[in-house]
mmCIF file of the protein (N, C-alpha, C, O) and its ligand, coordinates in Angstrom:
data_MODEL
# 
_entry.id   MODEL 
# 
loop_
_entity.id 
_entity.type 
_entity.pdbx_number_of_molecules 
1 polymer     1 
2 non-polymer 1 
# 
_entity_poly.entity_id                      1 
_entity_poly.type                           'polypeptide(L)' 
_entity_poly.nstd_linkage                   no 
_entity_poly.nstd_monomer                   no 
_entity_poly.pdbx_seq_one_letter_code       MLMSSTEFFSNLPPKECSRCGEVVDEMHECYSNECLECESEIR 
_entity_poly.pdbx_seq_one_letter_code_can   MLMSSTEFFSNLPPKECSRCGEVVDEMHECYSNECLECESEIR 
_entity_poly.pdbx_strand_id                 A 
# 
loop_
_entity_poly_seq.entity_id 
_entity_poly_seq.num 
_entity_poly_seq.mon_id 
_entity_poly_seq.hetero 
1 1  MET n 
1 2  LEU n 
1 3  MET n 
1 4  SER n 
1 5  SER n 
1 6  THR n 
1 7  GLU n 
1 8  PHE n 
1 9  PHE n 
1 10 SER n 
1 11 ASN n 
1 12 LEU n 
1 13 PRO n 
1 14 PRO n 
1 15 LYS n 
1 16 GLU n 
1 17 CYS n 
1 18 SER n 
1 19 ARG n 
1 20 CYS n 
1 21 GLY n 
1 22 GLU n 
1 23 VAL n 
1 24 VAL n 
1 25 ASP n 
1 26 GLU n 
1 27 MET n 
1 28 HIS n 
1 29 GLU n 
1 30 CYS n 
1 31 TYR n 
1 32 SER n 
1 33 ASN n 
1 34 GLU n 
1 35 CYS n 
1 36 LEU n 
1 37 GLU n 
1 38 CYS n 
1 39 GLU n 
1 40 SER n 
1 41 GLU n 
1 42 ILE n 
1 43 ARG n 
# 
loop_
_struct_asym.id 
_struct_asym.entity_id 
A 1 
B 2 
# 
loop_
_chem_comp.id 
_chem_comp.type 
_chem_comp.mon_nstd_flag 
ARG 'L-peptide linking' y 
ASN 'L-peptide linking' y 
ASP 'L-peptide linking' y 
CYS 'L-peptide linking' y 
GLU 'L-peptide linking' y 
GLY 'peptide linking'   y 
HIS 'L-peptide linking' y 
ILE 'L-peptide linking' y 
LEU 'L-peptide linking' y 
LYS 'L-peptide linking' y 
MET 'L-peptide linking' y 
PHE 'L-peptide linking' y 
PRO 'L-peptide linking' y 
SER 'L-peptide linking' y 
THR 'L-peptide linking' y 
TYR 'L-peptide linking' y 
VAL 'L-peptide linking' y 
ZN  non-polymer         . 
# 
_pdbx_entity_nonpoly.entity_id   2 
_pdbx_entity_nonpoly.name        ? 
_pdbx_entity_nonpoly.comp_id     ZN 
# 
_pdbx_nonpoly_scheme.asym_id         B 
_pdbx_nonpoly_scheme.entity_id       2 
_pdbx_nonpoly_scheme.mon_id          ZN 
_pdbx_nonpoly_scheme.ndb_seq_num     1 
_pdbx_nonpoly_scheme.pdb_seq_num     101 
_pdbx_nonpoly_scheme.auth_seq_num    101 
_pdbx_nonpoly_scheme.pdb_mon_id      ZN 
_pdbx_nonpoly_scheme.auth_mon_id     ZN 
_pdbx_nonpoly_scheme.pdb_strand_id   A 
_pdbx_nonpoly_scheme.pdb_ins_code    . 
# 
loop_
_atom_site.group_PDB 
_atom_site.id 
_atom_site.type_symbol 
_atom_site.label_atom_id 
_atom_site.label_alt_id 
_atom_site.label_comp_id 
_atom_site.label_asym_id 
_atom_site.label_entity_id 
_atom_site.label_seq_id 
_atom_site.pdbx_PDB_ins_code 
_atom_site.Cartn_x 
_atom_site.Cartn_y 
_atom_site.Cartn_z 
_atom_site.occupancy 
_atom_site.B_iso_or_equiv 
_atom_site.pdbx_formal_charge 
_atom_site.auth_seq_id 
_atom_site.auth_comp_id 
_atom_site.auth_asym_id 
_atom_site.auth_atom_id 
_atom_site.pdbx_PDB_model_num 
ATOM   1   N  N  . MET A 1 1  ? 0.840  -1.207 0.000  1.00 0.00 ? 1   MET A N  1 
ATOM   2   C  CA . MET A 1 1  ? 0.000  0.000  0.000  1.00 0.00 ? 1   MET A CA 1 
ATOM   3   C  C  . MET A 1 1  ? 0.867  1.247  0.000  1.00 0.00 ? 1   MET A C  1 
ATOM   4   O  O  . MET A 1 1  ? 1.763  1.409  0.829  1.00 0.00 ? 1   MET A O  1 
ATOM   5   N  N  . LEU A 1 2  ? 0.580  2.110  -0.940 1.00 0.00 ? 2   LEU A N  1 
ATOM   6   C  CA . LEU A 1 2  ? 1.390  3.323  -1.055 1.00 0.00 ? 2   LEU A CA 1 
ATOM   7   C  C  . LEU A 1 2  ? 0.773  4.500  -0.316 1.00 0.00 ? 2   LEU A C  1 
ATOM   8   O  O  . LEU A 1 2  ? -0.439 4.713  -0.334 1.00 0.00 ? 2   LEU A O  1 
ATOM   9   N  N  . MET A 1 3  ? 1.635  5.245  0.322  1.00 0.00 ? 3   MET A N  1 
ATOM   10  C  CA . MET A 1 3  ? 1.172  6.455  0.993  1.00 0.00 ? 3   MET A CA 1 
ATOM   11  C  C  . MET A 1 3  ? 1.868  7.641  0.349  1.00 0.00 ? 3   MET A C  1 
ATOM   12  O  O  . MET A 1 3  ? 3.094  7.677  0.251  1.00 0.00 ? 3   MET A O  1 
ATOM   13  N  N  . SER A 1 4  ? 1.090  8.592  -0.080 1.00 0.00 ? 4   SER A N  1 
ATOM   14  C  CA . SER A 1 4  ? 1.671  9.780  -0.695 1.00 0.00 ? 4   SER A CA 1 
ATOM   15  C  C  . SER A 1 4  ? 2.561  10.519 0.286  1.00 0.00 ? 4   SER A C  1 
ATOM   16  O  O  . SER A 1 4  ? 2.165  10.764 1.425  1.00 0.00 ? 4   SER A O  1 
ATOM   17  N  N  . SER A 1 5  ? 3.752  10.875 -0.147 1.00 0.00 ? 5   SER A N  1 
ATOM   18  C  CA . SER A 1 5  ? 4.677  11.566 0.753  1.00 0.00 ? 5   SER A CA 1 
ATOM   19  C  C  . SER A 1 5  ? 4.140  12.935 1.139  1.00 0.00 ? 5   SER A C  1 
ATOM   20  O  O  . SER A 1 5  ? 4.392  13.424 2.240  1.00 0.00 ? 5   SER A O  1 
ATOM   21  N  N  . THR A 1 6  ? 3.402  13.547 0.228  1.00 0.00 ? 6   THR A N  1 
ATOM   22  C  CA . THR A 1 6  ? 2.802  14.844 0.540  1.00 0.00 ? 6   THR A CA 1 
ATOM   23  C  C  . THR A 1 6  ? 1.800  14.704 1.673  1.00 0.00 ? 6   THR A C  1 
ATOM   24  O  O  . THR A 1 6  ? 1.732  15.537 2.576  1.00 0.00 ? 6   THR A O  1 
ATOM   25  N  N  . GLU A 1 7  ? 1.034  13.640 1.603  1.00 0.00 ? 7   GLU A N  1 
ATOM   26  C  CA . GLU A 1 7  ? 0.042  13.388 2.636  1.00 0.00 ? 7   GLU A CA 1 
ATOM   27  C  C  . GLU A 1 7  ? 0.718  13.082 3.958  1.00 0.00 ? 7   GLU A C  1 
ATOM   28  O  O  . GLU A 1 7  ? 0.281  13.534 5.016  1.00 0.00 ? 7   GLU A O  1 
ATOM   29  N  N  . PHE A 1 8  ? 1.780  12.313 3.884  1.00 0.00 ? 8   PHE A N  1 
ATOM   30  C  CA . PHE A 1 8  ? 2.526  11.948 5.081  1.00 0.00 ? 8   PHE A CA 1 
ATOM   31  C  C  . PHE A 1 8  ? 3.073  13.186 5.779  1.00 0.00 ? 8   PHE A C  1 
ATOM   32  O  O  . PHE A 1 8  ? 2.896  13.339 6.987  1.00 0.00 ? 8   PHE A O  1 
ATOM   33  N  N  . PHE A 1 9  ? 3.726  14.060 5.048  1.00 0.00 ? 9   PHE A N  1 
ATOM   34  C  CA . PHE A 1 9  ? 4.329  15.245 5.648  1.00 0.00 ? 9   PHE A CA 1 
ATOM   35  C  C  . PHE A 1 9  ? 3.285  16.227 6.153  1.00 0.00 ? 9   PHE A C  1 
ATOM   36  O  O  . PHE A 1 9  ? 3.526  16.957 7.114  1.00 0.00 ? 9   PHE A O  1 
ATOM   37  N  N  . SER A 1 10 ? 2.140  16.245 5.513  1.00 0.00 ? 10  SER A N  1 
ATOM   38  C  CA . SER A 1 10 ? 1.114  17.187 5.954  1.00 0.00 ? 10  SER A CA 1 
ATOM   39  C  C  . SER A 1 10 ? 0.555  16.805 7.314  1.00 0.00 ? 10  SER A C  1 
ATOM   40  O  O  . SER A 1 10 ? -0.084 17.618 7.980  1.00 0.00 ? 10  SER A O  1 
ATOM   41  N  N  . ASN A 1 11 ? 0.800  15.553 7.729  1.00 0.00 ? 11  ASN A N  1 
ATOM   42  C  CA . ASN A 1 11 ? 0.340  15.127 9.043  1.00 0.00 ? 11  ASN A CA 1 
ATOM   43  C  C  . ASN A 1 11 ? 1.344  15.454 10.142 1.00 0.00 ? 11  ASN A C  1 
ATOM   44  O  O  . ASN A 1 11 ? 1.036  15.342 11.329 1.00 0.00 ? 11  ASN A O  1 
ATOM   45  N  N  . LEU A 1 12 ? 2.531  15.853 9.745  1.00 0.00 ? 12  LEU A N  1 
ATOM   46  C  CA . LEU A 1 12 ? 3.544  16.197 10.733 1.00 0.00 ? 12  LEU A CA 1 
ATOM   47  C  C  . LEU A 1 12 ? 3.458  17.678 11.075 1.00 0.00 ? 12  LEU A C  1 
ATOM   48  O  O  . LEU A 1 12 ? 3.115  18.498 10.224 1.00 0.00 ? 12  LEU A O  1 
ATOM   49  N  N  . PRO A 1 13 ? 3.768  18.018 12.319 1.00 0.00 ? 13  PRO A N  1 
ATOM   50  C  CA . PRO A 1 13 ? 3.818  19.424 12.666 1.00 0.00 ? 13  PRO A CA 1 
ATOM   51  C  C  . PRO A 1 13 ? 4.996  20.086 11.963 1.00 0.00 ? 13  PRO A C  1 
ATOM   52  O  O  . PRO A 1 13 ? 6.021  19.439 11.751 1.00 0.00 ? 13  PRO A O  1 
ATOM   53  N  N  . PRO A 1 14 ? 4.877  21.348 11.600 1.00 0.00 ? 14  PRO A N  1 
ATOM   54  C  CA . PRO A 1 14 ? 5.995  22.032 10.948 1.00 0.00 ? 14  PRO A CA 1 
ATOM   55  C  C  . PRO A 1 14 ? 7.184  22.094 11.881 1.00 0.00 ? 14  PRO A C  1 
ATOM   56  O  O  . PRO A 1 14 ? 7.046  22.346 13.078 1.00 0.00 ? 14  PRO A O  1 
ATOM   57  N  N  . LYS A 1 15 ? 8.342  21.862 11.317 1.00 0.00 ? 15  LYS A N  1 
ATOM   58  C  CA . LYS A 1 15 ? 9.560  21.889 12.121 1.00 0.00 ? 15  LYS A CA 1 
ATOM   59  C  C  . LYS A 1 15 ? 10.119 23.299 12.125 1.00 0.00 ? 15  LYS A C  1 
ATOM   60  O  O  . LYS A 1 15 ? 10.257 23.932 11.078 1.00 0.00 ? 15  LYS A O  1 
ATOM   61  N  N  . GLU A 1 16 ? 10.437 23.778 13.308 1.00 0.00 ? 16  GLU A N  1 
ATOM   62  C  CA . GLU A 1 16 ? 10.923 25.148 13.410 1.00 0.00 ? 16  GLU A CA 1 
ATOM   63  C  C  . GLU A 1 16 ? 12.388 25.188 13.801 1.00 0.00 ? 16  GLU A C  1 
ATOM   64  O  O  . GLU A 1 16 ? 12.878 24.340 14.545 1.00 0.00 ? 16  GLU A O  1 
ATOM   65  N  N  . CYS A 1 17 ? 13.065 26.182 13.286 1.00 0.00 ? 17  CYS A N  1 
ATOM   66  C  CA . CYS A 1 17 ? 14.454 26.410 13.637 1.00 0.00 ? 17  CYS A CA 1 
ATOM   67  C  C  . CYS A 1 17 ? 14.570 26.703 15.128 1.00 0.00 ? 17  CYS A C  1 
ATOM   68  O  O  . CYS A 1 17 ? 13.814 27.509 15.670 1.00 0.00 ? 17  CYS A O  1 
ATOM   69  N  N  . SER A 1 18 ? 15.516 26.047 15.786 1.00 0.00 ? 18  SER A N  1 
ATOM   70  C  CA . SER A 1 18 ? 15.661 26.217 17.230 1.00 0.00 ? 18  SER A CA 1 
ATOM   71  C  C  . SER A 1 18 ? 16.286 27.567 17.592 1.00 0.00 ? 18  SER A C  1 
ATOM   72  O  O  . SER A 1 18 ? 16.304 27.959 18.759 1.00 0.00 ? 18  SER A O  1 
ATOM   73  N  N  . ARG A 1 19 ? 16.787 28.257 16.599 1.00 0.00 ? 19  ARG A N  1 
ATOM   74  C  CA . ARG A 1 19 ? 17.398 29.568 16.877 1.00 0.00 ? 19  ARG A CA 1 
ATOM   75  C  C  . ARG A 1 19 ? 16.456 30.714 16.529 1.00 0.00 ? 19  ARG A C  1 
ATOM   76  O  O  . ARG A 1 19 ? 16.157 31.553 17.380 1.00 0.00 ? 19  ARG A O  1 
ATOM   77  N  N  . CYS A 1 20 ? 15.990 30.754 15.287 1.00 0.00 ? 20  CYS A N  1 
ATOM   78  C  CA . CYS A 1 20 ? 15.210 31.919 14.849 1.00 0.00 ? 20  CYS A CA 1 
ATOM   79  C  C  . CYS A 1 20 ? 13.708 31.628 14.768 1.00 0.00 ? 20  CYS A C  1 
ATOM   80  O  O  . CYS A 1 20 ? 12.905 32.553 14.642 1.00 0.00 ? 20  CYS A O  1 
ATOM   81  N  N  . GLY A 1 21 ? 13.325 30.346 14.841 1.00 0.00 ? 21  GLY A N  1 
ATOM   82  C  CA . GLY A 1 21 ? 11.907 30.010 14.832 1.00 0.00 ? 21  GLY A CA 1 
ATOM   83  C  C  . GLY A 1 21 ? 11.301 29.909 13.446 1.00 0.00 ? 21  GLY A C  1 
ATOM   84  O  O  . GLY A 1 21 ? 10.099 29.679 13.315 1.00 0.00 ? 21  GLY A O  1 
ATOM   85  N  N  . GLU A 1 22 ? 12.109 30.076 12.412 1.00 0.00 ? 22  GLU A N  1 
ATOM   86  C  CA . GLU A 1 22 ? 11.616 29.901 11.053 1.00 0.00 ? 22  GLU A CA 1 
ATOM   87  C  C  . GLU A 1 22 ? 11.277 28.431 10.813 1.00 0.00 ? 22  GLU A C  1 
ATOM   88  O  O  . GLU A 1 22 ? 11.914 27.542 11.378 1.00 0.00 ? 22  GLU A O  1 
ATOM   89  N  N  . VAL A 1 23 ? 10.278 28.182 9.978  1.00 0.00 ? 23  VAL A N  1 
ATOM   90  C  CA . VAL A 1 23 ? 9.954  26.809 9.621  1.00 0.00 ? 23  VAL A CA 1 
ATOM   91  C  C  . VAL A 1 23 ? 11.071 26.245 8.753  1.00 0.00 ? 23  VAL A C  1 
ATOM   92  O  O  . VAL A 1 23 ? 11.443 26.819 7.730  1.00 0.00 ? 23  VAL A O  1 
ATOM   93  N  N  . VAL A 1 24 ? 11.593 25.101 9.191  1.00 0.00 ? 24  VAL A N  1 
ATOM   94  C  CA . VAL A 1 24 ? 12.700 24.483 8.476  1.00 0.00 ? 24  VAL A CA 1 
ATOM   95  C  C  . VAL A 1 24 ? 12.163 23.589 7.368  1.00 0.00 ? 24  VAL A C  1 
ATOM   96  O  O  . VAL A 1 24 ? 11.207 22.840 7.569  1.00 0.00 ? 24  VAL A O  1 
ATOM   97  N  N  . ASP A 1 25 ? 12.776 23.673 6.214  1.00 0.00 ? 25  ASP A N  1 
ATOM   98  C  CA . ASP A 1 25 ? 12.412 22.844 5.081  1.00 0.00 ? 25  ASP A CA 1 
ATOM   99  C  C  . ASP A 1 25 ? 12.542 21.364 5.433  1.00 0.00 ? 25  ASP A C  1 
ATOM   100 O  O  . ASP A 1 25 ? 13.567 20.942 5.967  1.00 0.00 ? 25  ASP A O  1 
ATOM   101 N  N  . GLU A 1 26 ? 11.534 20.593 5.145  1.00 0.00 ? 26  GLU A N  1 
ATOM   102 C  CA . GLU A 1 26 ? 11.550 19.171 5.474  1.00 0.00 ? 26  GLU A CA 1 
ATOM   103 C  C  . GLU A 1 26 ? 12.723 18.436 4.817  1.00 0.00 ? 26  GLU A C  1 
ATOM   104 O  O  . GLU A 1 26 ? 13.235 17.456 5.360  1.00 0.00 ? 26  GLU A O  1 
ATOM   105 N  N  . MET A 1 27 ? 13.131 18.910 3.668  1.00 0.00 ? 27  MET A N  1 
ATOM   106 C  CA . MET A 1 27 ? 14.244 18.289 2.956  1.00 0.00 ? 27  MET A CA 1 
ATOM   107 C  C  . MET A 1 27 ? 15.538 18.397 3.739  1.00 0.00 ? 27  MET A C  1 
ATOM   108 O  O  . MET A 1 27 ? 16.499 17.668 3.494  1.00 0.00 ? 27  MET A O  1 
ATOM   109 N  N  . HIS A 1 28 ? 15.540 19.313 4.678  1.00 0.00 ? 28  HIS A N  1 
ATOM   110 C  CA . HIS A 1 28 ? 16.771 19.683 5.379  1.00 0.00 ? 28  HIS A CA 1 
ATOM   111 C  C  . HIS A 1 28 ? 16.843 19.026 6.752  1.00 0.00 ? 28  HIS A C  1 
ATOM   112 O  O  . HIS A 1 28 ? 17.813 19.230 7.482  1.00 0.00 ? 28  HIS A O  1 
ATOM   113 N  N  . GLU A 1 29 ? 15.848 18.252 7.108  1.00 0.00 ? 29  GLU A N  1 
ATOM   114 C  CA . GLU A 1 29 ? 15.685 17.822 8.497  1.00 0.00 ? 29  GLU A CA 1 
ATOM   115 C  C  . GLU A 1 29 ? 16.776 16.877 8.996  1.00 0.00 ? 29  GLU A C  1 
ATOM   116 O  O  . GLU A 1 29 ? 16.926 16.703 10.205 1.00 0.00 ? 29  GLU A O  1 
ATOM   117 N  N  . CYS A 1 30 ? 17.530 16.273 8.103  1.00 0.00 ? 30  CYS A N  1 
ATOM   118 C  CA . CYS A 1 30 ? 18.555 15.330 8.542  1.00 0.00 ? 30  CYS A CA 1 
ATOM   119 C  C  . CYS A 1 30 ? 19.711 16.026 9.243  1.00 0.00 ? 30  CYS A C  1 
ATOM   120 O  O  . CYS A 1 30 ? 20.417 15.402 10.035 1.00 0.00 ? 30  CYS A O  1 
ATOM   121 N  N  . TYR A 1 31 ? 19.909 17.276 8.973  1.00 0.00 ? 31  TYR A N  1 
ATOM   122 C  CA . TYR A 1 31 ? 21.110 17.949 9.440  1.00 0.00 ? 31  TYR A CA 1 
ATOM   123 C  C  . TYR A 1 31 ? 21.007 18.423 10.883 1.00 0.00 ? 31  TYR A C  1 
ATOM   124 O  O  . TYR A 1 31 ? 21.815 18.025 11.721 1.00 0.00 ? 31  TYR A O  1 
ATOM   125 N  N  . SER A 1 32 ? 20.036 19.259 11.180 1.00 0.00 ? 32  SER A N  1 
ATOM   126 C  CA . SER A 1 32 ? 19.940 19.803 12.529 1.00 0.00 ? 32  SER A CA 1 
ATOM   127 C  C  . SER A 1 32 ? 18.558 20.377 12.733 1.00 0.00 ? 32  SER A C  1 
ATOM   128 O  O  . SER A 1 32 ? 17.697 20.264 11.861 1.00 0.00 ? 32  SER A O  1 
ATOM   129 N  N  . ASN A 1 33 ? 18.347 20.981 13.861 1.00 0.00 ? 33  ASN A N  1 
ATOM   130 C  CA . ASN A 1 33 ? 17.072 21.630 14.135 1.00 0.00 ? 33  ASN A CA 1 
ATOM   131 C  C  . ASN A 1 33 ? 17.110 23.096 13.763 1.00 0.00 ? 33  ASN A C  1 
ATOM   132 O  O  . ASN A 1 33 ? 16.252 23.872 14.184 1.00 0.00 ? 33  ASN A O  1 
ATOM   133 N  N  . GLU A 1 34 ? 18.101 23.478 12.977 1.00 0.00 ? 34  GLU A N  1 
ATOM   134 C  CA . GLU A 1 34 ? 18.224 24.876 12.610 1.00 0.00 ? 34  GLU A CA 1 
ATOM   135 C  C  . GLU A 1 34 ? 18.080 25.068 11.105 1.00 0.00 ? 34  GLU A C  1 
ATOM   136 O  O  . GLU A 1 34 ? 18.391 24.172 10.321 1.00 0.00 ? 34  GLU A O  1 
ATOM   137 N  N  . CYS A 1 35 ? 17.610 26.236 10.716 1.00 0.00 ? 35  CYS A N  1 
ATOM   138 C  CA . CYS A 1 35 ? 17.442 26.517 9.306  1.00 0.00 ? 35  CYS A CA 1 
ATOM   139 C  C  . CYS A 1 35 ? 18.801 26.726 8.635  1.00 0.00 ? 35  CYS A C  1 
ATOM   140 O  O  . CYS A 1 35 ? 19.825 26.836 9.310  1.00 0.00 ? 35  CYS A O  1 
ATOM   141 N  N  . LEU A 1 36 ? 18.800 26.777 7.342  1.00 0.00 ? 36  LEU A N  1 
ATOM   142 C  CA . LEU A 1 36 ? 20.045 26.910 6.591  1.00 0.00 ? 36  LEU A CA 1 
ATOM   143 C  C  . LEU A 1 36 ? 20.826 28.153 6.995  1.00 0.00 ? 36  LEU A C  1 
ATOM   144 O  O  . LEU A 1 36 ? 22.053 28.125 7.091  1.00 0.00 ? 36  LEU A O  1 
ATOM   145 N  N  . GLU A 1 37 ? 20.111 29.232 7.226  1.00 0.00 ? 37  GLU A N  1 
ATOM   146 C  CA . GLU A 1 37 ? 20.785 30.486 7.575  1.00 0.00 ? 37  GLU A CA 1 
ATOM   147 C  C  . GLU A 1 37 ? 21.520 30.376 8.899  1.00 0.00 ? 37  GLU A C  1 
ATOM   148 O  O  . GLU A 1 37 ? 22.695 30.731 8.996  1.00 0.00 ? 37  GLU A O  1 
ATOM   149 N  N  . CYS A 1 38 ? 20.828 29.885 9.916  1.00 0.00 ? 38  CYS A N  1 
ATOM   150 C  CA . CYS A 1 38 ? 21.441 29.760 11.233 1.00 0.00 ? 38  CYS A CA 1 
ATOM   151 C  C  . CYS A 1 38 ? 22.564 28.732 11.214 1.00 0.00 ? 38  CYS A C  1 
ATOM   152 O  O  . CYS A 1 38 ? 23.604 28.910 11.848 1.00 0.00 ? 38  CYS A O  1 
ATOM   153 N  N  . GLU A 1 39 ? 22.334 27.667 10.483 1.00 0.00 ? 39  GLU A N  1 
ATOM   154 C  CA . GLU A 1 39 ? 23.360 26.618 10.436 1.00 0.00 ? 39  GLU A CA 1 
ATOM   155 C  C  . GLU A 1 39 ? 24.631 27.156 9.801  1.00 0.00 ? 39  GLU A C  1 
ATOM   156 O  O  . GLU A 1 39 ? 25.730 26.830 10.251 1.00 0.00 ? 39  GLU A O  1 
ATOM   157 N  N  . SER A 1 40 ? 24.504 27.955 8.785  1.00 0.00 ? 40  SER A N  1 
ATOM   158 C  CA . SER A 1 40 ? 25.696 28.495 8.133  1.00 0.00 ? 40  SER A CA 1 
ATOM   159 C  C  . SER A 1 40 ? 26.382 29.552 8.990  1.00 0.00 ? 40  SER A C  1 
ATOM   160 O  O  . SER A 1 40 ? 27.573 29.816 8.830  1.00 0.00 ? 40  SER A O  1 
ATOM   161 N  N  . GLU A 1 41 ? 25.628 30.150 9.891  1.00 0.00 ? 41  GLU A N  1 
ATOM   162 C  CA . GLU A 1 41 ? 26.238 31.135 10.803 1.00 0.00 ? 41  GLU A CA 1 
ATOM   163 C  C  . GLU A 1 41 ? 27.144 30.484 11.815 1.00 0.00 ? 41  GLU A C  1 
ATOM   164 O  O  . GLU A 1 41 ? 28.154 31.059 12.220 1.00 0.00 ? 41  GLU A O  1 
ATOM   165 N  N  . ILE A 1 42 ? 26.781 29.280 12.225 1.00 0.00 ? 42  ILE A N  1 
ATOM   166 C  CA . ILE A 1 42 ? 27.539 28.576 13.262 1.00 0.00 ? 42  ILE A CA 1 
ATOM   167 C  C  . ILE A 1 42 ? 28.946 28.240 12.786 1.00 0.00 ? 42  ILE A C  1 
ATOM   168 O  O  . ILE A 1 42 ? 29.919 28.347 13.533 1.00 0.00 ? 42  ILE A O  1 
ATOM   169 N  N  . ARG A 1 43 ? 29.025 27.837 11.539 1.00 0.00 ? 43  ARG A N  1 
ATOM   170 C  CA . ARG A 1 43 ? 30.308 27.385 11.024 1.00 0.00 ? 43  ARG A CA 1 
ATOM   171 C  C  . ARG A 1 43 ? 31.214 28.535 10.631 1.00 0.00 ? 43  ARG A C  1 
ATOM   172 O  O  . ARG A 1 43 ? 32.336 28.310 10.178 1.00 0.00 ? 43  ARG A O  1 
HETATM 173 ZN ZN . ZN  B 2 .  ? 17.161 29.863 11.850 1.00 0.00 2 101 ZN  A ZN 1 
# 
């Protein structure tokens, strides 16, 4: 049985950056709890 990935993600709460509170792109979730901007600031 196939489940649409769009449907699957729509059931999840939006992930927010732990620093600035921006919603983090789901594609990016493997890296950290921070958005691309904050993550690049750290390094
Ligand atoms: Zn951020």
